[in-house]
N, C-alpha and C positions, 0 to 999 in steps of 0.2 A: 504493499499499499504506500509506504514512504517513497519507494522508487517511482511509483506511478505519479505521486504528487510532484516530485522533483521533475519528472519528465514533462508534466503539464505546465509547470512554472517556466521551464525552458522554452516550451512551445509558445506560450503566451508572450514571452519576452520580445518576440519579433515585432509586436505592435509598436514598440518604442523606437524601432530603428528601420522602419520600412524603406525610407528613401536612401539611407546609407547602404542597406542591403541591396537595393536595386542598382546603385552606382558602382558597387565594388564586387559583387559576386560574379563568378565567371558564367558565360553562356555555355551552351552545350554544342559539341562539335557536330558538324553536318553528317559525318559518317554514323554517329550514334543515333541521331534523329532519324536518318534514313532507315536504319536497321529496325528501330522500334516501330516505325510506321509502315514498313514494307507490307504491301498487300492488304492494308486496312480498308474495310468497307463500312462506311457509316460515320457518324459524328464521333469526335474524340472528347473525352473528359480528362482535363488536366487536374488531377487531384493534388491538393496542397500546392496550388499554383503559385502562391506567394505574389511577387510583383510581376510575374509573367516571363521569367527568363526562358522557360521552355515554351510557354504559350506563343510567344513571338515567332519562334522557329516553326511551330506547328502551323500557324496561320500562314507563314511565308510559303509553306508547301501546298497551300490551297485547301487546307482542311477546315472543316467546320468545328469550332472548339467551344466547349463550355468549361470555363475555369472555376474551380471550386476551392474555397479556402475558408478557414474559420475566422480570419482576421479582416475586419472591414478596412483597416488601415492599409494592409497589403493589397487588397482588391482595389482600393482607390487609386493606388499607383499603377496597378495593372491596367485599369480602365483608361488611364491617361496614355500609357505607352502602347497598348494593344486594343484600340477601340473596337476592332472587328470581332473580338471575342465576347461571348456572353459571360457574365459573372454571376455566381451564386454563393451565398454563405452556406457552408456545410463542412463535413469532415468525412474521413474514410468510414467511420462507423455509422454515419447518417447522411447519405447522399440525397440531395433534393432533386431527384431525377426519376422519371418513370421506369417501369420494368422494361428490360429487353430493348432499349433504344440505342445503345452505343456500340460502336465497333471496336473501340479501344478505350481503356482507362489506363492512363499513364501517371506515375508518381515520380517526380524528379526531386531528389534530396528530401523526401517526405515520408517514405514508407515506414521508417523507424519511429515516427511519431504515432502510428496507429496501433490499435490492439488487433492483431491479425485474426484472432478468433471471432471477432465481430466484423472486421473490415472485409475479410475474404468472402463470406457469403453476401455481404452488401454489394461489393463490386460485382460479384457474379449475377446478382439480381438485375443490375442495370445494363449488363452486356447482352447482346444478341447471341444466339447459339453459335458457337465457333468464334466468339469474340476473344479479345486478347487483353491481358494485363501486362503493362510494361513498367519496369522499374529502372531508375538510373541514379547514379551517384557520381559526382565529381570529387575524386580523392586527390589531394596533393601527393606527389610522388616522393614519399619519404625514404626511398632507397638512396636519395641524394642527401648528403650530410647536412648542407645548410638548410634544406627544406625540413629535415627532421628536427633540427634545432629551432627553426621557426615555429613548428608545431608545439614544441615543448615550452617555448617562451609564451606563446599565445594561450597555453593551458588546454590544449586539445585533448589531453588525457582525461579531462573532466566532461568531455562532450557526450551527449546522447546521440550516438552515431549509427550509421548503417554499415559498420565494419565487418559484420558477419559474412562469411564466405557465401552462404546460401540464405537469402532472405526467407522469412517464414511465409509460405503461400499454401501449397498443398491442395487437396481436393476441394472443390470440383475442378480445379485446374490441373492440367497435365504437367509434365516435368519442365523445370526451368532450363531455358537456353541462355547462354552468356557469351558476350564478346567484351573485350577491353579496347578502348581507343586512347592512344597517347597523344597529347598535344600540349601547347604552351600558352599561358595567358601573359600578355605584356602589361606591366603595371608600373606606375610611378611609385615613389615612396609614399606619397599621400594615399594612393590607391591601396597600397599594401596595408597601411595603418587602418584605412576604412574597412578593409577585408577583416581585420581583427575585430574592429568595432561592431561588425555585423553578426558576429558569432554569439549564439545564446550563452555560451560559457563565459564570454566577456561581458555581455549586457547585464547579466545577473550578479556581477561582482560589485563591490563598493567602489566609490570614486577613487580612493587612494590606491587600491589594487589596480584599477584600470589605468591610472597614470603610470604606475610602475611597469605595467605590461608595455605600454606605448614607449616608455623610455628604453626598455630592453630591446624592443624591435628597432628603434632608431640606432642603438649601438650595434646591433647585428648588421644593419645595412652599412654603417660607416666602417666597421672594423673587419668583417668577415672577408677573407681573400677572394672568395668567389663572387662577392658583391662589390666591395671596395667603393661604395658610394655611387654606384652606377645610376645614371639618370633613368634608364629603362631596366626594370627587373623582369626577367623571364622566369615565370613560376610554372614548373612542369606539373601536369596532371595526368592521372589515369582515370578515364571515365568508364565505370563499370555499368554495363547494360544487361538487363535480364528481361525475358519475355516468356509468358506461359499462356497457352490457349485453353479457353473454357471447354471442358469435356475432352481435352486433347490427351 
């Protein structure tokens, strides 16, 4: 119960940083989006859509998208940046959608916030027969030393994350397929600091701890030999993509 309360507190924290989130969080690489949407027939539900990082890419592919998120503040930003998408307040456990209407439900950086015992049958309810669930996470590539140090300084060990190898899905969905896409996000120092400020494990800290984290990241940028005060920081990611077919 305590773990669930902490998870919910972290999830709600994004209300306080919607615009910082939108400005700093990475997009999703085209190869990942293409794989998740390959062969999709029917409307797409972007679950936990946030400020529309994935929504924008889905609309750009000519798809009809309904963006669902529990945060009005996040959806306000999404409506500004992706006016073509319909927005609705809701969650993985309670989707404000009719039965069997969607061809794809996709959750980007969001499935770890849901209770899969409730969300799996709820997602199945809104999908057409043979519809698909797609899950995607942008993970910093911490096989690289300075990126691993960045995560430690940011406090990512405290994160409520999607680091498990196989996300919890199961019946009535078939087996999970997976691909990984490697790519690089170009950031300024200010962009890197905003990336830290957008994380739930940063937002929920007290102001003194937040200031200490920002100071440590400035020192990393100035002093680490792989960064050396670079004007453009190339932050490597591995984007993990999963998909499973209803009844598959």
